C-alpha positions in Angstrom: 0.0 0.0 0.0 1.4 3.4 -0.9 1.7 6.2 1.5 -0.4 9.2 0.9 2.6 11.6 1.0 5.5 12.3 -1.4 8.5 10.1 -1.1 11.1 12.9 -1.5 12.0 14.0 2.0 13.1 17.5 0.9 9.5 18.2 -0.1 8.0 17.0 3.2 6.5 19.6 5.5 5.7 19.2 9.2 2.1 18.6 8.2 3.3 15.8 5.8 5.3 14.2 8.6 2.3 14.3 10.9 0.2 12.6 8.2 2.9 10.0 7.7 3.1 9.4 11.5 -0.7 9.0 11.6 -0.6 6.6 8.7 2.0 4.4 10.4 0.0 4.5 13.7 -3.2 3.4 12.0 -1.5 0.7 10.0 0.4 -0.8 13.0 -2.7 -0.3 15.2 -4.8 -2.4 12.8 -2.2 -5.1 13.0 -2.6 -5.3 16.8 -6.3 -5.9 16.6 -7.2 -9.3 17.8 -3.6 -10.0 18.9 -3.3 -11.3 22.5 0.3 -10.5 23.4 2.2 -9.9 26.6 3.6 -6.4 27.1 7.1 -7.4 26.0 5.9 -9.4 23.0 3.5 -6.6 22.0 6.4 -4.0 21.9 8.5 -6.4 19.8 5.7 -7.1 17.5 5.1 -3.3 17.0 8.7 -2.7 16.2 8.8 -5.4 13.6 5.5 -4.2 12.1 6.8 -0.6 12.0 9.9 -1.7 10.1 7.8 -3.7 7.6 5.3 -0.8 6.9 8.1 1.7 6.7 9.9 -0.4 4.1 6.8 -0.7 2.1 6.0 3.0 1.8 9.3 3.9 0.1 9.9 7.1 2.2 13.5 7.6 2.9 13.8 9.8 6.1 17.1 10.9 7.7 17.9 8.3 10.4 17.4 10.7 13.4 14.0 11.7 12.2 13.0 8.1 11.5 14.1 7.1 15.0 12.2 9.9 16.6 9.0 9.1 14.6 9.3 5.4 15.6 9.8 6.3 19.2 6.8 8.6 19.1 4.7 5.8 17.6 5.7 3.2 20.1 4.9 5.7 22.9 1.5 6.4 21.2 0.6 2.7 20.9 2.2 1.2 24.0 2.1 4.2 26.4 0.6 7.6 26.7 1.8 9.4 23.7 4.0 12.5 23.9 3.8 12.7 27.7 5.2 9.2 28.2 8.9 10.4 28.5 7.7 12.8 31.2 6.0 9.9 33.0 9.2 7.9 32.8 11.3 10.8 34.2 11.6 10.1 38.0 12.3 13.8 38.7 9.0 15.0 37.2 6.3 15.0 40.0 3.4 16.5 38.0 2.4 16.8 34.3 -0.1 19.4 33.3 -1.5 19.5 29.7 -3.4 22.8 29.1 -4.5 21.9 25.5 -2.4 20.4 22.8 0.4 23.0 22.6 0.9 23.8 26.3 2.4 21.1 28.5 3.8 22.1 31.9 5.7 20.0 34.4 6.7 20.3 38.1 10.3 19.2 38.6 12.1 19.5 41.9 9.3 21.7 43.2 9.5 24.1 40.2 7.0 24.7 37.4 8.3 24.9 33.9 6.9 24.7 30.4 7.9 21.5 28.5 8.8 21.5 24.8 6.6 18.5 24.3 3.3 19.1 22.4 0.4 17.1 21.1 -0.7 17.2 17.4 -4.2 18.6 18.1 -7.2 18.4 20.4 -8.1 14.9 19.1 -4.6 13.7 20.0 -5.1 14.7 23.6 -8.6 13.1 23.6 -7.1 9.8 22.4 -4.7 9.8 25.3 -7.4 10.6 27.8 -9.4 7.6 26.4 -6.3 5.4 26.6 -6.1 6.2 30.4 -9.8 6.0 31.4 -11.3 3.3 29.2 -9.5 0.3 30.9 -10.9 1.6 34.2 -14.5 1.7 33.0 -14.7 5.4 33.3 -16.0 7.8 30.6 -15.7 11.4 29.6 -18.0 13.2 27.1 -19.9 16.4 26.6 -22.5 15.3 29.3 -19.8 14.3 31.7 -16.8 16.4 30.8 -14.6 15.8 33.9 -13.1 12.5 35.1 -10.7 11.3 37.8 -8.7 8.2 37.1 -5.3 6.6 37.7 -2.5 5.2 35.7 -1.4 1.6 36.1 1.4 2.7 38.5 -1.2 4.4 40.7 -0.5 8.0 39.6 -3.6 10.3 39.9 -5.2 11.7 36.7 -7.8 14.4 36.2 -9.1 15.2 32.7 -11.4 17.9 31.6 -12.8 18.3 28.0 -15.1 20.7 26.2 -17.5 22.4 26.8 -15.9 22.9 30.3 -12.3 23.2 29.1 -12.3 26.1 26.8 -8.8 26.0 25.3 -8.7 22.3 24.5 -8.7 19.1 26.5 -6.8 19.2 29.8 -4.9 16.5 31.6 -3.3 16.8 35.1 -1.2 13.9 36.4 0.1 13.7 39.9 2.8 11.1 39.6 3.0 8.1 41.9 6.4 7.6 43.5 7.6 4.1 43.1 9.7 4.3 46.3 7.5 4.8 49.3 8.9 7.5 51.5 9.7 6.8 55.2 9.5 9.1 58.1 13.3 9.1 58.2 13.4 10.4 54.6 11.0 13.2 55.5 13.3 14.2 58.4 16.3 14.1 56.0 14.4 16.3 53.5 13.6 18.8 56.3 9.8 18.2 56.0 9.7 17.6 59.8 12.1 17.0 62.7 12.9 13.6 64.3 11.0 14.7 67.4 7.9 15.5 65.3 8.2 12.1 63.6 8.4 10.3 67.0 5.4 12.2 68.2 3.3 11.5 65.1 4.2 7.8 65.3 3.1 7.6 68.9 -0.2 9.3 68.0 -0.9 6.7 65.3 0.0 3.8 67.5 -2.2 5.2 70.3 -5.2 5.3 67.9 -5.7 9.0 67.8 -7.9 10.4 65.1 -5.8 12.5 62.8 -6.7 14.9 60.0 -3.9 16.0 57.5 -4.7 19.5 56.2 -3.0 21.2 53.3 -3.3 22.9 50.0 -3.2 21.3 46.5 0.1 19.6 45.9 1.4 20.1 49.4 2.1 16.5 50.0 -0.9 15.4 52.0 -1.2 11.9 50.4 2.6 11.3 50.9 2.3 12.1 54.6 -0.9 10.0 54.9 1.1 7.1 53.4 3.9 7.6 56.0 1.4 7.7 58.8 -0.3 4.6 57.7 3.0 2.7 57.7 2.9 2.9 61.6 -0.3 0.9 61.8 0.4 -2.5 63.3 0.2 -5.6 61.0 -2.6 -7.3 63.0 -5.1 -4.5 62.5 -7.8 -4.6 59.7 -7.5 -1.4 57.6 -10.2 -0.2 55.2 -9.1 2.5 52.7 -11.6 4.6 50.8 -10.6 6.8 47.9 -11.8 8.4 44.7 -8.9 6.9 42.8 -6.9 4.4 44.7 -3.3 5.7 45.3 -2.5 4.8 48.9 0.4 2.4 49.2 -0.2 0.4 52.4 2.3 -2.3 53.1 0.3 -4.2 55.7 -1.3 -7.5 54.7 -4.8 -7.0 56.1 -5.9 -4.1 53.9 -9.2 -3.8 52.1 -9.1 -1.1 49.4 -12.3 0.5 48.1 -12.7 3.0 45.3 -15.7 5.1 44.2 -17.6 4.3 41.1 -19.0 6.9 38.6 -22.6 6.6 37.4 -23.3 4.6 34.2 -24.5 6.2 31.0 -28.1 6.4 32.5 -26.8 8.4 35.5 -27.3 5.4 37.8 -25.0 3.1 39.8 -22.7 5.7 41.3 -20.9 4.7 44.5 -19.7 7.8 46.4 -17.1 8.3 49.2 -20.0 8.7 51.6 -21.6 5.4 50.5 -18.2 3.6 51.1 -17.7 5.3 54.5 -21.1 4.1 55.6 -20.5 0.6 54.3 -17.0 0.4 55.9 -18.6 0.5 59.4 -20.2 -2.9 58.7 -16.8 -4.4 57.8 -15.3 -4.6 61.2 -12.5 -2.1 60.6 -9.8 -1.4 63.1 -8.8 1.6 61.1 -10.7 3.7 58.4 -8.5 5.7 56.1 -10.3 8.1 53.8 -8.0 9.5 51.1 -9.7 12.9 51.1 -12.9 14.3 52.7 -14.6 16.6 50.2 -18.3 16.6 51.2 -21.0 15.1 53.3 -18.9 12.0 54.0 -17.2 14.1 56.7 -20.3 13.7 58.9 -20.1 9.9 58.6 -16.4 10.0 59.2 -16.8 12.0 62.4 -19.6 9.8 63.6 -17.3 6.7 63.0 -14.5 8.4 65.0 -17.0 9.1 67.8 -18.4 5.6 68.0 -15.4 3.4 68.6 -13.4 3.6 65.3 -10.4 5.4 66.9 -7.3 5.7 64.9 -9.0 6.9 61.7 -7.0 9.0 59.2 -8.0 11.4 56.5 -6.9 14.5 54.5 -8.7 17.7 53.5 -7.9 20.9 51.7 -7.2 23.8 54.1 -4.4 26.3 54.6 -4.3 26.3 58.4 -5.5 24.0 61.3 -8.2 26.6 62.1 -9.3 26.6 58.4 -9.4 22.8 58.5 -12.0 23.0 61.3 -14.1 25.5 59.3 -13.8 23.2 56.3 -15.0 20.2 58.3 -18.0 22.2 59.6 -18.9 23.2 56.0 -18.6 19.6 54.8 -20.8 18.3 57.6 -23.5 20.8 56.7 -23.2 19.5 53.1 -24.4 16.1 54.3 -28.0 17.5 54.3 -28.4 17.1 58.1 -29.9 20.2 59.6 -27.6 20.5 62.6 -27.0 23.6 64.7 -23.4 24.9 64.3 -22.6 24.3 68.0 -23.6 20.6 67.6 -21.4 20.3 64.5 -18.5 21.8 66.4 -19.0 19.5 69.3 -18.9 16.6 66.9 -15.7 17.8 65.4 -14.0 18.6 68.7 -14.9 15.3 70.2 -13.9 13.3 67.1 -10.6 14.8 65.9 -7.6 14.6 68.2 -4.9 16.1 66.0 -4.5 18.2 62.9 -1.2 18.0 60.9 -0.8 21.0 58.6 1.2 20.2 55.5 2.3 23.1 53.3 4.1 23.8 50.0 6.2 26.8 50.6 6.9 29.5 48.0 10.3 27.9 47.2 8.6 24.6 46.3 9.6 22.8 49.5 7.0 20.8 51.4 6.9 20.9 55.2 4.8 20.1 58.1 4.2 23.6 59.3 2.0 22.8 62.4 1.0 19.9 64.5 -2.0 21.1 66.4 -4.1 19.4 69.2 -7.9 19.8 69.1 -8.4 20.4 72.9 -12.2 20.7 73.1 -14.9 23.3 73.3 -14.9 26.6 75.1 -18.3 28.2 74.8 -19.1 27.8 71.1 -15.4 27.8 69.9 -13.2 24.8 69.3 -9.9 25.3 71.2 -6.7 24.5 69.3 -3.2 24.2 70.7 0.0 24.1 68.6 2.3 21.4 69.8 4.9 22.0 67.0 5.1 24.9 64.6 7.3 26.1 61.7 8.5 29.7 62.1 9.9 31.4 59.0 13.0 33.6 59.7 14.1 34.8 56.3 14.3 34.3 52.6 17.7 33.1 51.4 19.4 32.9 48.0 17.2 31.9 45.1 14.1 32.5 47.2 14.8 29.6 49.6 12.6 29.8 52.7 14.6 29.8 55.9 13.0 28.9 59.2 12.8 26.4 62.1 10.5 23.6 63.1 10.3 23.5 66.8 8.0 22.6 69.8 6.0 25.3 71.4 6.7 24.1 74.9 3.1 22.8 75.4 2.5 19.2 76.3 -0.7 17.8 74.7 -3.7 17.1 76.9 -4.0 13.7 75.4 -0.6 12.6 76.8 -2.2 10.1 79.2 -3.8 8.4 76.2 -0.3 8.0 74.7 1.1 6.6 77.9 -1.9 4.2 78.3 -1.1 2.8 74.9 2.5 2.3 75.8 3.8 5.4 74.1 5.7 7.3 76.8 7.4 10.3 75.4 10.0 12.2 77.2 9.3 15.8 78.4 12.3 17.0 76.3 10.4 16.2 73.2 8.0 19.1 73.9 10.5 21.6 75.4 10.7 24.9 73.5 14.2 26.2 72.7 15.6 28.6 75.2 14.4 32.1 74.4 11.4 30.8 72.5 8.1 32.5 73.6 5.8 30.1 75.4 2.1 30.6 75.0 
């Protein structure tokens, strides 16, 4: 079969090369139909078929361009197209496609524009379909947003027209293959060894912990670290929109939400799963992120014997986290007085860990705050550890110190009762530090 473009390379335009690439993709793609091949065999089959088709079409491209086109085609058919090299790069933590010609990445905490582009809107849509179709998810004009995950667990959000005005959008939060430990977080300066020891004791003592932070601040990473402290013998139920938690324990039951079918029925929400988890005899309930009415069910679970629960939510300070929880409880549809809601929150949540992404791109635990209880109609919070910024160094680097405030938490007897006796020096403020 002859190729639809001229065989003389000197006459080929970029548009001709694009047509040629599409021709090869369609031809090799048809050859794959009906083939049941393992991943390694599939890649080898595609390479052989590419060589055969290329030989047939009588187009003599310079070797570097031929290799680049072949590489692009293999990524297209066996991976996720132009962004596959970004997904393979361990230093890239986030990939953001803002339409076909604007691809941004986060690398080492910094946002930069990538030279990588897609051919057109349809090219981006094909990659979105490649990601979501194996998961039974869909995206179309009636349902233009979708959350999904890559085979390695990386989180994906896609938005298409009519919601996305400048072309289809893909945002990928990459999944780190090597699970971070508390020691690594200490080494990176995300927290101190004393803070790590304190957090570990709180998890082992079955305190209910909320991790609060902004988008991309590292909440899920910290949740993974906290979950690693849960003993092996405990039954853990995890609930997420798109499963990405990496629990190493053996007795883990992972649950994931389900989008409605084409008739708008059959959806399974976070709230449905939280309610159902209470019938599954969990020792721990871990909700990847509270976003709505499920917060009420989570608080009720915490208040009715399911101690040691963990979750995350979007907020910029521990006080904001309480306000966010209140708002989410009211989203449940229950007509509760605000004071009752605050009582629910204050009696359920023991600790708020504030995770922040600073202006220099670094991620730190900027506060560990105890929820003490109610005073009148106000929930009382006490900072146990806090980050204090002191200056801005070279290159915009944020300088500061993570240190205890000098206040010992009121729940200390619970830690000791659970066998987690912490020395007084852990909570001692540095000399000259103002105690509150």
